[in-house]
N, C-alpha and C positions, 0 to 999 in steps of 0.2 A: 522276758520279764520274770523269770523264775526268782522267787523271793521277793518280788515287789508287786504291791497292788496297782501302782500306777507309776509312770514315768512322765513328767511334763518339762517344759522349758520356760523359764522366766528370764526377763532381761532387765538390766539396770543401765541408765544413761546418766553419766556424770558430765555436767557442762561446766568445765574449769576454766580458769584464767589463761592457761597455755595450751590446752587441748580439750577435746571433747571426745568422751569414750562411751563405747557400747560393750557392755559384758553380758553374754548370754550363757546361762546356767543350766545344768541338767538337774532337775529335782526328783529325787527318788523317794517315793512313799512306800514304806514296807507294809507287809501284811499286818504288822503290829501298830500301824499308823505312826510309827516314827518318821521323820523327814530329814534327809540329807541332801546336800547339794555338792555338785563339782563343776568346775569351769568347763565350758564348751568352746567358746571362742571370745576373743577380745579384738576390737576394732578401735583404733585411735586416730582422730583427725586433728592436726595442729592449727587450729584457726586463731589462737592467741587473742581471745576477746579482751584480756587485760591490757593489752597495748592501747586499745581504745578507752577502755574504762578509767585507766589510771592516769592516762595523759590528757584525754578530752573530756572525761566525765560522762560520755555517752558512747554507746556502740554505734558505729558508722554503718551506713546503708550497705557498703560492700560486704562487710563481715555478717550483717543480718541476712543478706542474700546467701553467703557461704553457709550460714547456720541452717537456713531454710532447706538448702541443698542436702546438708548432712543429715538432717532429720528425716527428710524423705528417704534418703539412702538407708537409714537405720530402720525406717518403717518397713521397707522393702525386705531388708535382712531379717527382721523380725517375723515377717510374713512367711518367708521361705523356711525359716527354721521352725514355723508353727509355734511361735512364742505365745503363751496363753495370757500372761500378765506382765506388765512393766512398770518401773518407777524411773521418773526423770527429775533429777534435782540440779539445780544451778547454785553456784557458790559465789565467790568474792567479786568476780568481774560483773556479773548481772546484778548482784545487791549493791554494787557501788556505782552503778550507772544510773543516770537520771531517767533514762528511757527503758530501764530493765523491765519493768512490767508491760510496757508497749511491745517489747520484743517478745515476751512470753505470749502475749495476746496474738501477735502476728504469726508466730510459729503454729500455734493452735488452729488459726484460721487456714493456714496455707498447707499444713502437714497433717493435722489432727493429732498431733503429739502434744500431750499436756506436760509442761515443764513447771516445777515448783521451785521458787527461789527460797533457799533455806538460810537460817541465820548461822553464825559461827558455832553456838552452842550445840545446836542440832548436828551440824557437821561433825563436831568433836565427838558427840555421843554415838553417832553411827559407827565411827572408826573403832569404837571399843567393843562393837558387837561381834565378838569372836571368841569362840571356846577356848583359844589357846590362852587367853588371859584370865583364866579362872583360878590361878593359884592363890588360895586365901592367905598365904603367908607373906605374899609379896605386895609391895606398893609399887605401882606402875606410873611412869610419866611417859605419856604419848606426845610425840612431837610430830605434827604433819605440816610439812612446808610445801605450799603451793605456789602458784604464780603471783597471786595477790595477797595471801594472808598466811599466817602461821598459827595453827591451833596448839595449845597445850592443855593436856588433860591429865589430872591426877585420878588414878583409879586403884581402889582396894575392896576386896570381897565383892567384886562385881558392881560396886557402887562408885559413882563419880563423886569425888570429893571437892574438886575445884575444876573449873574449866574457863579458858579465856582464849579469845580470838585477837590476833594482833596484825595490824596492817603493815606486815613485813612479808615479803615474797620475791621469788626470783625475778618476776618481770617488772615489779615495782623497783627493785635494786638496780637492774640495768638501766632504768630510766631515771636514776637518782631521785626517787619519790618517796625514800624513807629518811625522815628527819631525825636528827640527833635526839630529839624530844621522845620519839617513838621508840628508839633503841633503849634510852634510859628508863622508860616505862616498862618495856620488856624485861630489862635486868631487875628492876625494882620487883616486879611480879614474881619472878624466879626466886629472888632472894628471900621474899617475904613468905612464899608459899612452898617452897621446895627444900630450902637449905636446912630446915628444922627437921625433915623427915629422914630417918636413917634407912639404909639398904634399899635405895630407890633403884628400880630397873628402867632404863630409858629405852623406849621403842620408838624407832624411826619409821615413818611413813612418807610416801611420795615417790614419784618417778626418779627424781634426781638422786635420792639416798639409795634407791634400788640400783641405779646405774653405777654410782660410785662403788657400792658393794660388789658388783660384777666386775668392774675394772680393776678393783683392788687384788682380785683373785682370791679373796677370802673363801674359806670352806663353807659351803651351804649348811645352814643350821647352827653355825658358830657366830658369836657376837663379833661385831666389827671393832677392833681396837682404835683407840684414839690415834695411835701411832699410824696405823694403816690409813685411817681416815685422812690425817694431816698430809701423809706422803702422797696419797692419791689426789688430793686437791692441789698439792704443789706440782705434781706430774701434769695435771690438766692445765694449770695455769702456765706452764712453760711450752706447752704444745700449740702448734698453729691451728687456726680454724680448719684448714684442710686436713691436717693429720687427725684431728679430733673427729672429722667427718668420715674420712676413708679408712684410717687405721682402726679406730675405736668403734666405727660404724654409728656415731651418734646422730640422731635426727637433726636436721638444721635448726629446729626450734628449741632443741636441747642444748646445743653447743654453747649459747651465750649465757644461759641461766645456771647451768649445772655447778659452776664454782661458787657463784654468789649464793646459791641455795645450800650448797655443802658447808659454807661458813656459818649458816644460821644454825645447824645442827652442832657444829663445832663450838659456836658461842655458848650454847646451852651446857655442853659437857664441860667446857672450861669453867664456867662459873660454879658448877656443882662439884667440879674436881672428880668427875666419873671418867673412867678409862675405857669404857667400851659402850657399845650401842647395838641393840639387837634390831635386825631388819627383816621382819617376817614375811614381806612381799604381799600384804593385804592392804586395803584401803577403803576409801568411801564406797566404791562400787560393791565391795564385799559386804559392807555394813548394810547397804540398801537391799541386798539379797536376804540378809537375816531378817529385815523389817518385812519383806514380802513372805518369808517363811512363817513369821509370827501370826500374820493375817491368815495364813493357810491353816495353821493349827488352831486358831480360835473359832 
């Protein structure tokens, strides 16, 4: 522990519409009381709560049972890692379900894990909690595409200028649950809030854009061009389910949503006539770590 006063482990749990993730982070507290974090491990379980939420309006018993088992597993992993603090947040699937609050209560009763359902604005704000977005000369447009919702956030000088959550996501799209009215509202918001801003940097978040980036062969640290984004989506559309699973090694729950999700990012870039998107491979769980660190510093 040379150079560090303490080393702790914190965890964040992201209960999403397509998958549930546990991120365990190393927390380094220096002798000068500065705090830094690094990723220790990440576990992803594809429960696809959104399939229930967006088609039935309710989380079904089978998936509640799977969620209970997942949280018990995460609790054991946190115990073996000696995690001291955790945050667990649920997003679009649970907030769209009529029994979302009941599910949270059942999880707490059966596992002891406290999950909070957050709204789209908080979800968007958490994603911006990263020091790589502190360039005061840039205006950032964050787009986070999940299974059930897409969050757009405009950030400048570490201040959120505008933020909006739209009921457009990969799981909704494969179930034909996004109306033309919703698409037009999405487009209208982009036109009214982003077209007038010059030199916007578009930042893409979410598992699907990260996979598209990797499949494209793009150099890490370099923006993904709209040309490569389009060609990768086209390549994926032409591939069979089997080839996407075995050749590209996509998880089964990713295979059917990656193209629809990719087209949401493309939709934004086309409207703005922007030719590249940065894909920094950070997301909600990382923002949650930042929230835990703020509590540690206070």
